[in-house]
C-alpha positions in Angstrom: -86.1 24.8 -39.7 -82.7 24.8 -38.1 -81.0 24.4 -41.5 -82.9 27.4 -42.9 -82.1 29.5 -39.9 -78.4 29.0 -40.3 -78.3 28.7 -44.1 -77.1 25.1 -43.9 -77.4 23.1 -47.1 -78.7 19.5 -47.3 -75.2 18.2 -48.0 -73.6 19.8 -44.9 -76.5 19.4 -42.4 -74.9 16.2 -41.0 -71.9 18.2 -40.0 -74.0 20.3 -37.7 -75.8 17.5 -36.0 -73.6 16.9 -32.9 -75.7 14.6 -30.6 -78.3 11.9 -30.9 -79.6 10.0 -27.8 -82.3 7.6 -26.9 -84.2 7.3 -23.6 -83.7 4.0 -21.7 -87.1 2.6 -22.8 -86.4 3.9 -26.4 -89.7 5.8 -26.5 -88.0 9.2 -26.9 -85.2 10.5 -29.1 -83.0 13.5 -28.7 -81.2 15.3 -31.5 -79.2 18.5 -31.5 -78.4 20.8 -34.5 -75.9 23.6 -33.7 -77.5 25.3 -30.6 -80.9 23.7 -30.7 -82.2 20.5 -29.1 -85.4 18.6 -30.1 -87.0 15.8 -28.2 -89.3 13.5 -30.2 -91.9 10.8 -29.4 -90.5 7.9 -31.4 -93.9 6.2 -31.6 -95.7 9.1 -33.3 -92.7 11.0 -34.7 -94.1 14.2 -33.2 -91.9 16.7 -31.3 -92.4 16.9 -27.6 -90.3 19.9 -26.9 -87.6 22.1 -28.5 -84.9 24.2 -26.8 -82.4 26.8 -28.0 -79.2 27.4 -26.0 -78.4 31.0 -24.8 -76.1 33.0 -27.0 -72.4 32.9 -26.2 -71.3 35.6 -23.8 -70.2 38.8 -25.6 -72.4 38.2 -28.7 -75.6 39.9 -29.6 -78.3 38.5 -31.9 -79.1 40.9 -34.8 -82.8 41.2 -35.4 -84.5 39.9 -38.5 -86.6 42.0 -40.9 -89.5 43.6 -39.0 -93.1 43.1 -40.0 -95.6 46.0 -40.4 -98.4 43.8 -39.1 -100.3 45.4 -36.2 -103.4 44.4 -34.2 -105.7 45.4 -31.5 -105.9 43.6 -28.1 -108.6 41.2 -29.4 -106.4 40.1 -32.3 -103.5 39.6 -30.0 -105.7 37.5 -27.7 -106.8 35.4 -30.8 -103.1 34.9 -31.8 -102.2 33.8 -28.4 -105.2 31.4 -28.3 -104.3 29.9 -31.7 -100.7 29.2 -30.5 -101.9 27.8 -27.1 -100.2 30.6 -25.1 -101.3 33.0 -22.4 -100.0 36.3 -21.0 -97.4 36.9 -19.7 -95.3 35.2 -22.4 -91.6 35.5 -23.4 -90.4 35.9 -27.0 -88.5 32.6 -26.5 -91.8 30.8 -25.6 -93.5 32.2 -28.7 -90.8 31.1 -31.0 -90.7 27.7 -29.3 -94.4 27.2 -29.8 -94.3 28.4 -33.4 -91.7 25.9 -34.3 -93.6 23.0 -32.7 -96.9 24.0 -34.4 -95.3 24.8 -37.8 -93.9 21.3 -37.8 -97.2 19.8 -36.9 -99.4 21.9 -39.2 -97.2 22.2 -42.3 -99.2 21.3 -45.4 -96.5 18.9 -46.6 -96.9 16.9 -43.5 -100.8 16.9 -43.7 -101.6 16.2 -47.4 -105.0 14.7 -46.4 -106.1 17.7 -44.3 -107.6 20.5 -46.5 -107.5 22.9 -43.5 -103.7 22.5 -43.0 -102.8 25.3 -45.4 -105.2 27.8 -43.7 -104.0 26.8 -40.3 -100.4 27.2 -41.3 -101.1 30.7 -42.8 -103.0 31.7 -39.6 -100.0 30.5 -37.6 -97.7 32.7 -39.6 -99.9 35.7 -39.2 -100.1 35.1 -35.4 -96.3 34.8 -35.2 -95.8 38.1 -37.1 -98.3 39.9 -34.9 -96.8 38.7 -31.6 -93.1 39.1 -32.6 -92.9 41.6 -35.4 -90.8 39.2 -37.6 -91.7 39.5 -41.2 -92.2 35.9 -42.3 -93.0 36.8 -45.9 -89.3 37.8 -46.3 -88.1 34.4 -45.2 -88.0 31.3 -47.3 -89.9 28.1 -46.9 -90.3 27.0 -43.2 -87.5 29.4 -42.1 -88.4 31.2 -38.9 -85.5 33.6 -38.8 -82.2 34.0 -40.5 -80.0 35.2 -37.8 -76.6 36.8 -37.5 -74.5 37.7 -34.4 -72.4 40.7 -33.5 -69.6 41.3 -31.0 -68.5 44.8 -30.1 -64.7 45.0 -30.4 -64.0 48.7 -29.7 -66.1 51.7 -28.7 -64.7 55.2 -28.2 -65.8 58.8 -28.3 -64.0 61.9 -29.4 -64.9 65.6 -29.2 -64.5 67.7 -32.3 -63.2 71.3 -32.2 -66.7 72.6 -32.6 -67.8 70.7 -29.5 -69.6 67.9 -31.3 -69.1 64.5 -29.7 -68.7 61.6 -32.1 -68.8 57.9 -31.1 -66.9 55.4 -33.1 -67.6 51.6 -32.8 -65.9 48.6 -34.3 -67.9 45.3 -34.4 -67.4 41.8 -35.7 -70.5 40.3 -37.4 -70.8 36.6 -38.2 -73.4 34.1 -39.4 -75.7 32.4 -36.9 -73.8 29.1 -36.8 -70.6 30.8 -35.7 -72.0 33.2 -33.0 -74.0 30.6 -31.1 -73.2 28.2 -28.3 -73.0 24.8 -30.0 -74.4 21.9 -28.0 -71.5 19.4 -27.7 -73.0 16.7 -25.5 -76.5 15.6 -24.8 -78.0 12.6 -22.9 -81.1 11.4 -21.2 -81.0 11.0 -17.4 -80.7 7.6 -15.8 -84.0 5.7 -16.4 -86.0 8.9 -17.1 -87.1 11.5 -19.6 -85.1 14.5 -18.3 -82.1 15.4 -20.3 -78.7 17.0 -20.0 -77.5 19.5 -22.6 -73.9 20.8 -22.6 -72.6 23.7 -24.7 -69.2 24.6 -26.0 -69.1 27.5 -23.4 -69.0 25.0 -20.6 -72.6 25.4 -19.5 -74.5 22.2 -18.7 -78.3 22.5 -18.5 -80.7 19.9 -17.0 -84.1 19.9 -18.7 -87.2 18.3 -17.3 -89.4 15.9 -19.4 -91.5 18.8 -20.8 -88.5 20.9 -21.9 -88.3 23.3 -19.0 -84.7 24.0 -17.8 -84.2 23.0 -14.1 -80.6 24.0 -13.3 -77.4 25.1 -14.9 -73.8 24.1 -14.2 -70.9 26.1 -15.5 -67.6 24.3 -15.5 -65.6 26.6 -17.9 -64.5 23.7 -20.2 -66.1 21.9 -23.1 -68.1 18.9 -21.8 -67.7 15.8 -23.8 -70.1 13.5 -21.9 -72.8 14.0 -19.2 -74.3 11.0 -17.4 -75.9 10.2 -14.0 -76.9 7.5 -11.6 -79.7 7.7 -9.0 -77.2 9.3 -6.6 -74.5 11.0 -8.7 -73.9 13.1 -11.8 -70.8 13.0 -14.0 -69.5 15.7 -16.3 -66.5 14.6 -18.5 -64.2 17.1 -20.2 -60.9 16.5 -22.1 -58.9 16.9 -18.9 -61.2 16.3 -15.9 -64.2 14.3 -14.7 -66.5 16.2 -12.3 -68.5 14.0 -9.9 -71.5 15.7 -8.2 -73.9 14.5 -5.5 -77.0 16.6 -4.8 -75.5 19.5 -6.8 -72.3 19.4 -4.7 -68.9 18.6 -6.2 -67.6 15.5 -4.4 -64.7 14.5 -6.6 -62.4 15.6 -9.4 -60.7 12.9 -11.5 -57.8 13.8 -13.9 -58.4 12.4 -17.4 -55.7 11.7 -19.9 -56.0 11.0 -23.6 -59.7 11.9 -23.7 -61.0 8.9 -21.8 -64.4 7.6 -22.6 -66.8 7.4 -19.6 -68.3 3.9 -18.9 -71.1 3.9 -16.3 -72.0 1.2 -13.9 -74.5 0.9 -11.1 -72.0 1.3 -8.3 -69.1 3.1 -10.1 -67.6 4.1 -13.4 -64.6 3.5 -15.6 -62.5 5.7 -17.9 -61.7 3.8 -21.1 -58.5 5.3 -22.6 -56.6 4.1 -25.6 -54.2 1.8 -23.6 -55.4 2.2 -20.1 -58.5 1.4 -18.1 -58.9 2.6 -14.5 -62.2 2.0 -12.6 -63.5 3.9 -9.6 -66.2 3.9 -7.0 -69.2 6.2 -7.6 -67.4 8.9 -5.5 -64.2 8.8 -7.6 -62.0 6.5 -5.4 -59.7 4.4 -7.6 -60.3 0.7 -7.3 -57.9 -0.7 -10.0 -56.3 -0.1 -13.3 -55.2 -2.1 -16.3 -52.6 -0.9 -18.8 -52.0 -2.6 -22.2 -49.5 -2.5 -25.1 -52.2 -2.3 -27.7 -55.4 -0.1 -27.9 -58.3 -1.5 -25.8 -61.3 -2.4 -28.0 -63.8 -3.2 -25.2 -64.2 -4.0 -21.5 -67.0 -5.6 -19.5 -67.6 -7.5 -16.3 -68.3 -11.3 -16.8 -68.7 -14.3 -14.6 -64.9 -14.7 -14.3 -64.2 -11.1 -13.5 -63.3 -7.9 -15.3 -62.5 -8.6 -19.0 -60.3 -6.3 -21.1 -59.8 -7.0 -24.8 -57.4 -5.7 -27.4 -57.3 -6.7 -31.0 -55.1 -9.7 -30.3 -55.4 -10.4 -26.5 -58.0 -10.9 -23.9 -57.3 -10.4 -20.2 -59.3 -11.5 -17.2 -58.8 -9.7 -13.9 -60.3 -11.9 -11.2 -61.2 -10.6 -7.8 -61.9 -7.0 -9.1 -64.9 -5.5 -7.3 -67.9 -5.4 -9.6 -69.3 -1.9 -10.2 -71.8 -3.0 -12.9 
């Protein structure tokens, strides 16, 4: 469905999948495509929830073709009941539920169920009635083919006869270019909640049922988001933000796009030829520098082990933060 919404072909879909994550117990999987995130039950293969990131600031979504379908209050109630919704309900909630049910009821996924075609058609009719989107003009399982518009200039002039004319200049782009791409996603420590981070710098914490809980805005592209029972870590290209109970407790400068390595009592930043490690509050404990790129690091019985392609170093006496 995401591919259809953005007009993504099968050969380029992989280029739009930014993040894949597993829960600690491997019972749930998370995948993001452009600005959408989907969480799946890996045992049944069924979606648990789906979420779409808010549009980038300054861009407006252009509406799809409108449907002429209308209905009385009883028909609206029937449509809501079919989709498992109750009033009051937002357009986002309707679209979210439609996507989940369309995936579940699609005839191609239920070849043994003779009722699946009728249920899928009824679902489409309910969607048209509640949203006004003309699904008959859309192809396959596509819900909406979207575009986005940004107003560049708006001015008014008065003609000699007193008529006032307004002139506007706008930039219009396809859906994949006007949205806030999800650049980082991860499950929380030992749980089913998730972190989703967009190109705009917004980081959203989502509960196990797909409901957003809180938003952080750091103004830079997040590359990795992780947490421990007491702290949260948001990594960008230049800084690592350390939070405790939603309060910023430390800022760590990051060079060369360091990779965040988490431990129970601290963290490390694996850079190409440098590996500093810290307490959970961002206090530097030690640092290793090498001539050659570091391939891996871990804490073994003899101490901290740092390996390059040709050498293996052991740092004894280093405090264990794993």
